N, C-alpha and C positions, 0 to 999 in steps of 0.2 A: 938768219931771219931775225927781224929786229926782237929786242928782248920784250917789248910791250906787247907783241902780239903773242909772245909765248905766255906772258903772264895773263894775258886777257884769255887765252884759249883755256888755262887752267883753271881759271875763276868760273868760265862757262860749263866746263866738264864738272867742277865741284858742285855746281847749282844744281846741274841735271841729276847728280847722284844723290844729292841732299834731297831734291823732290821726289825721286823715285824711292828712297828709304823711307821718307815720310809717309808716301802714299801707301807703302805695303804694310807701315805698322799701324796706320790709321784705317786700314781695311778698305782704302780707295782702289787699291790696285786689283785689277782682275785678269784672268786668263783669256777671256773671251773679248772679242771687240764689240763696240756697242751695236753694230749691225748683226753680228751673231746673237747676241742677247734679245734684240728686238725680233729677230726672225723666230727666236724659240718662243717667245712670249705670244707673238702675233700668228705665226703659221703652226706651232707646236713641235717644230724640229729645227735643229742647226747642223750644219756642215763644217767639220774642222778638219783642215788637211794636215798631213804630215805629223800626225801625233805619234804613230809607231815608226820606229826606224827601219831601214831595211834589215838590220841585224835582228831586231824584234820579230819581225815577220818570218825571216829565215828560221830562227829559233822555235817559233810557234807552228809551223808547218812540218819542221823535223820532228817534233816532238808528238804532234797528232798522228803522223804517219807511224811512229813508234807504237804509240798507244794501239792504234788499231793492228798492227802486226802482232803484238802481243796479246791481243784479246783472244781469250777461249770462247767461243759461242757455245754454251751448255744450255741454252733455253731453245724454245720452240721458235727459233728465227723471228727475234725482236724487230719489228717494222714500226717505223714512225710516219704518220699520216695526220693531215689536218681535215681529211675528207669524214673522218668519224673520231669524234673526241671523245668517246666512252671509254675510260680506262679502268673501269670497274673490275676488280680482281685481278688486274694486270700488276702482278706483284713485281714484275721486273722493271716496268716503268715506275710504280709509285715507290720503290725502294731506290730508285736512281737519284732520288732528291739529295742523298748525302753519299752519292757513289761516284765513280767514273765509269759510266756505261755507254756502250755502243748500239746504234740503231741501224738497220738497214733502210734504204730507199724503198718505197712502196712497189718499184718495179724492178726490184733486184733480182726476181726469181722468174724463170720462165714456168711454163704449164707443167713441167716434169719436176719442177723444185730445184732446177739447178741455176747457177748463177748467170746472169745474161752477159757479165763481162767480169774481169778480174774482180777478186774479193774485195780487194783494198777500193776499189773503184764502185763498190756497191753501198757504202757506208753514208749513211744520211747525215748523222750528227754523232757528237760524243757530249753527254751531258750527265750530271748537271752540277758537279762539285769540283770541277777542275780548279777554280780559283783558291781552293783550301787545300786538296790532296796532292796537288801535282805540282812540284817546285817550279817548273818552267812557268806555268800558267799563273801561280800564285804570285810570283814575283812581278810579272807584267799587270795583273788584275789589280794590285794594289799600289800602282806607281802614284808617288805624291801628285804629281800631274795631274791625274784623274781626280784626285782628291779637291784641287784648285778649280777645275771645271764643275765638278758637283756642287762646290759650293756657289759658284757663279750663278748655277741654274736654280738655286734656293734650297738644295738638301743640306741641311744644318749637322744632322746626325746621319750621314749615309750609312747603310748596311747592306752589304752585298749579298743578295739572296740566291742567286741562281747564275750558273754560266753554261755556254754552250760552244761548242766548235762545230760548225755548220759547213759541210762540204759542197752541197749543192753540184752534185757529180755530173760530168758530161753525159749527154744524151739522155739519162734517166732522173736527173734532179727533179724532185717532186714539186709541184705547186705548194705554196703556203697560203691559204685563203685568207681573205680580209678578215682582220682580227683587232682586237686592242689589248695591250699588255695588261693592263688594269684588271682585265676579266681573270686573270691567272693570279695576279699578285695585288689583291684589293687591299686598302687601308681606308682608314677614316680619319683625315680627310685622304683622299687619293693622292699618292706621293710618288708611286715608282716612275722612274726615268730609267728607260732603255740606253744603254751604251753598245752602238753596233760598229764593230771594227772591219773595214775590207781589208783581209788579207791578201786578197788578189784583187785585181781591177774588176769592177762590178759594171756591166753594161747591159744593154736591151738583150744582146744575143745570149748570155749566160745566166739571165734571171735576176737582174738587178732589184733593189727595193722599189717600190711605189707607195707614195703615202697621199694623204688628204690634207692639203695645206688648210688650215683653220679647223680641221676635223676635231682636234681635241677640245673645242669649245661646245661641241654637242654632247650627247648623253652618252653614256655607257650602255652598250647594248646587251651585255651577258655578264653572267657571273659562273666561273667554274668552280664547282665546290665539292667538297670530299667529306664524306662520313665514314670512317674507319675505311674500308676497301672499296666503298661504293662513291662512284663520281657522277656529277651530273651537270649539264650544260643548262643553267637557268635563265630564261627570257626575261631581259627587264625592259626592253625598249623596241620597237619595231622599224626603227628608221632604218631605211635602207642602207646598204655598202655602197660606197661610192665607185661602181665599177665603170662609171662613165666619165669620172671627174678626177680621177687620180693622177699623180704626175711621176714619172720616174726619176729616181736619184741614181744617176751614173757617176761613180767616184772612183778615184785611182787608189791603188793599195797604200795602207798607211793611214787612210781617211778615217775618222770617226764621225759618226751619224749620232747624235742623241736626240730622243725624241719623248714626248709627254707620254704619259701611261693610258692617255684617252686617244692618241691619235690612231685613226685607222691607218693599216699599212698591210702590203701583202707582196709575195714575190711569184712571179710566173715560172713554168716549169723550164729547165734548161735542157735544150735539145742540140746545143752546140758542143763542139768538141773540146771546150775548155771548162774545167770547173770555176767555180765562183765562191771561194772559201772565204768564211766569215767568223768573226768571234763576238759573241755577246754577253754582256753582264745586265742583270736586272737589279737596281738599286732602290731601295726604298728609304724612307727618312724615319730614324727612331723615335723622333717626336709623335709619329702617328700611330693609330692602333692597328696591327696588321691582322688581319682576319683569321681566328681559328680554324675557320672553313676552307681556307685556301689549301690546295692541294700539297703545296711544299711548305714543309715546316722545318726550321733547324732546332734538332734535338741534342746531336751529339758534337756536330762541328762548331767551331767558333763563330759568332755572329759580329762581323766587324767591317769597319770601313776602310778607307785607303791610308796607306803609310804617311807619316808626317816627317819631314825633315826637321831635325832639331836644330 
């Protein structure tokens, strides 16, 4: 190979390295593409493939199964449903804000109170502090990569408020009605962004997410407030939910969907033979005032963002 080719190639590589380093140091470098950033701004959500590796997915699925296996149900069959959002005096739910708690699907039991399928296949979700209390989920929840994405989306002081591992069980996976996450994580100004990770392929058959593109530009319809042990769902605006205009988000395992706190979203029941496991983080910005009336408050656990690589 001619010596001048080698010399020229080295100069080009050195120039690329210098440009990249300068961009990073000057804050120009972003994790998300211009198209992804524009989609989030315009439509209220963006889809980022291959954020979690196959190793991450395997670790999370194994750990979630272990938590369910070790869980001792000493309550009155805690069921999670979005058909009725009244959680008043439901201490198991209210105390789950800073615990690792399991909840059953609403169709988990037959008329005689017996499981309709294996117990481990009747769990709706695990919530709501996996990101701080479980080592496996803590490590993945605070990945520096997620902090870079959060910064790209405008979260200057990200604070992880809640985590959930959602099973969307085969045959009995419950519907999640249309809602907006800022209803539950209200701040002034609204800052919550949802990080929704597909642990398994999400399809129309097993109950993938549906969203309303540009719906985040509309009003916040409800606020879920808590006063001691009493909760209320307070109406703010009567704009109808987009039951006819939503679009499905079919994504592969490992994909991250980020969406704005005012984006209406929903998922249908899962009547297929396959589960649709997912993991979610709800992240607010510490620069914004987080409402004292929100049901979930951080009192004993650390309230922090994502890890930073030194």
